[in-house]
N, C-alpha and C positions, 0 to 999 in steps of 0.2 A: 554342277553350277560353277564350281571353281575352275574346272577345265575350260568350260565355255568362256568364262570371263577372261582367262589368260589368253585364249585363242583370239577373242575379239580385240583384246588389247594389242596383241601382236599384229593383227590386221590393220590397226590404225597407224602403224609405223609408216607404211608406204603413203598413206594419206597425208600424214604430217610432213613427210619429205616433199610430196607434191605441193603442199601449201608453201613451204619455204622456197621452192623453185618459182612458183607463180608470183609470190610477193617480191622476191628478188628481181625477177625479170620485169615486173610492172614498173618498178622504180627506175629501171634502166631504159624502159621504153618511153619515158616521159620526153616529149619533144624538147630539143635544145640541150645545151650543156648544163648538167646539174651544178657544177662548180660556178659557172657564169650566173646561173639563176640565183644561187645562194649569195654571192657577193655583190650582184648588181650588174646591169648592162654596161655601165660606164667605167668599170674597174680595169686597171691595167692588166695586160696579159700575164705579166710576171706574178701578180697576186692570184690570178685565176689558176695558173699552172701550179702554184704552191698549194692551193686548196685541193686541186686534183691529186697531187702527190700525197697530201696528208690523208685524204679519203681513200687512197688506193685505186683511184679511177683510171690510172695509167696502166694498171696490171691487166693481163688477159682476163676475159670474162670468166672462164672456168676457175682461175686462181682467185678471183674476187669472190666467187660463190663458195669456194673451199674455205677461204678466210672467214667468210660470213658464217658458215655452218660451224666451223671450229669454235668461233666465239660463242655461238648459241649453246653448244654442248658444254661450255664452261660457264654458262649463265651470263655471258656478256652480250648485251643487246646493242652495244656501241655507246657513243657519247653524244649528247645533245650539242648541236652547233650553237644554239642560242645561249645555253647556260654553262656549257663545257662540263656538265656533270654526267655521271653514268645514267643512261636511260632506265636501266633496271631499277635503280634506286628511286628515280622520280615516279616510276609506274607503281611498283609494288609496295612502297612505304606508305602510300596514302591513296592515290587516285584509283588504282585497280580495285581495291576493296570497297571504295565508295560506290563504284559502278556495280560491283557484284551485289552489294547490299541493296542498292536501288532495284536491280533486276530481280533479286529474290523476293523482296517485299511486293513488287509489282506482279510477279508471277503468282504469289500466294493469293493476292487480291483477285487476279484474273481467274485462277482455278476455282476459288470459292464462289465468285459471282457467276462464272461461266457454267460450271457443272450444275449449280442450283437452278439457274435459269433454263438450262437445257433439259433437266429432269421435269421441271414444271411444264415446259412447252411440250415435251413428248407425252407426258401423262394426260395433259389437257389438250390433246391434238384437236386442231380446227376450232378451238374455243376462242373467246376474246382474250384470255390469258396468253394463249399460244400466239395469236396475231400480235398482241402488244409486245411480248418478249422478243419476237423475231423482228418487229419494227425497230425496237430499241437496239437490237444487235446490229441490224443493217445501218442504223444511224451511227453506232459506235465504229463500225468498219469504215464508214465514209468520212468520218470527222478527223482532220489532221491534228496530230498531237500538239503542235505548236499553237494552234488556234485554241484548243481546249485549255492548254496551260495558261495562255494569256487571259482567257475568260475567267478561269478559276482565280487567278491572281487579282483581277479587277474586282470580282465580287466578294470573295472570301478573305482576301488579304487587305485590299485597299478600302472597299466599302464597309465591310463588317469588322475587319481587323482581327479575325479569329486566328489566322495563321500568318507566319512570316513568308514574304514573297521570294526569298532567295536564301542560298546557303544550304548547309547540310549538317546534321548532328543531333538536333533536338527534334522532338515529335512534331512541333509546330512547323518545322522546316521540311519534314519528311512527308507529311500527308498529301500535299498538293502534287508534288512530282510523282508519287506512287499512283495516285488516282489518274493523273495524266497518262502515264506510261502503261498502266494496267488496263485501261478501258478497251483499247483495240484488241488486246489478247483475250479479254473476257468475252467479247463479241464472237471471236473466232471459235473459242472453246464451247460457247453456248450452242452455236450452230452445229458443230461436230458432235457434241453430246446428244443433242436432239436427234440428229440423223442416226447415230449409232444406237441410241435407246429405242427408237421406233423399229429398227431392224430386229433387235433382240426381243422386244415385247411381242413381236409377231411369231416367235418360235413356239414349237409344240410344248416344250417343257414349261414355258410360262403359262400357257393355257391349262396344262395339267395341274400346275400349282394353284391356279385360280379355281379350277373345278374341285380341288380337294379342300377348299376353304381357307387356304393360307392367307394371312393378313396381307393387305395390299402393300403396306410399308415394308414388310419382310420381302415380298416379291420384288419390289422396286430396288431396294438398297442392297439386299443380300444376293439376289440372283441376277436381276437384269443389269444393274449398274456395274457390277464387277466384271461381267462378261462383255459389257459395252466399252470398257475402259481402254482396250488396246489401241484403237485409232485415236482416242482422246489423249493418251499418254504421248503418242507420236507428235500430236499437235502441241502439247504442253512443252515437250523437249525443244521443238523447233521455235516456239515462242520465246522460251527462256534464252536460247542461243541468239535469237534475233534481238531480244531486249539488251543483251550485252553489247552488241554492236550498233543497235538502233537508238541508243539513249543520247545521241549527239544533240539533237534539237531540244530534247527535254532538259538536258543539263545546261544547254546554252540559255534557254528561257528562264530557268530558275537559278542560274549562276552557281550550279553545283560543280565543284572542282573534281570531276571524275575523268574517266578515260575519254569520253566524248568531247568534253570541252578542251582537254589536253590536245586531242587531234586537231580540233579547229584552230586553236592558238598556234600550233606547230605549222599548220598549212599556211596561215597568215604570215608567219615568220620565215617560211620557206625552210623549215627545219626537217628536211627529208629523212634523215636517220630515225627521228622520232616517229614520223608517220609510218615508216616501214616497220618499226618495232611494234607499234600499237596494233597495226593491222595483223601482224603475225600472231601476237598474243591473243587477240580476240578470235582469230580463225582457229587456233589450237583449242581454245576454250569451247568453241562451237563443236569441234570434233569430239572432245571429251564428253560434252553434254549428250551428244547422240549415242556415244558408247554406253553411258549410264541408262539411257532410255531403252536400248536394246536389252541390257541386262535385267531391267525391271519388268520386262514383259512376262517372265516366268512367274513372278509373284502374283500377277493378276489372272494368269491362265496357265494352270498346271499341265494342260495338254500340249503346250508348245514343246517340241522336241529339240534339244540342244546338240544332239549327236550329228 
């Protein structure tokens, strides 16, 4: 297990390098002069040239990439044009952990609701419970997060006054964003759990256990669910990684001062170094989450060979 974990960690290094290259090139493929965009169209050429020199945009592209990677290895993500502060401080001292917290809570909610709904739907196949659960799951997949967030704010925060409509930190500020962000993930996990459970329930060893008189609860939760979890874990990992980068609209709707809102504000202010840094951080987090998902496979299925 340890050897496999180390091997998979080493295999992620080329992926991370590829991510840095893609992020770096994307920022340089933006149409127009980045320095001109930052300072404005009517700025004198002398000021534009000064900004280009300060940002290192006059250097050859390979040298710019080398300087960029060298700074990353030292933990330097650059400085924000808007605030002139180190981007790493602005991200990791508050915003990053808020987004991670939001993603973790939303994933926990999605996993709990999704797996429970998927099990009920699979066990009660073709029943009214199955049809109802799948209808709700389809509705959850089709519903935009920003619309759900606005409806929750209107009903539970404005009309009933149960929760606070904005901010982050207290439980009354946490509930609505977590429900908004976790709903779509719960629907996807429910559909995958149902599909995987139906495949496992049809196996011979499940029928054998039923013929021996093993209690249905033991068959479902000890035998069927554990063997059906491999594809579900994959979906959960992808959902968590997607929530880290997909919380932009939710954070904007609920005025949560996380990574998503930070990116939106930076795009509006044309603070391209911040956009570049946040995209890189979220991309690397997605890679690491997928690494943890691969390692967790063995826990649920001992037959998986790591050699």
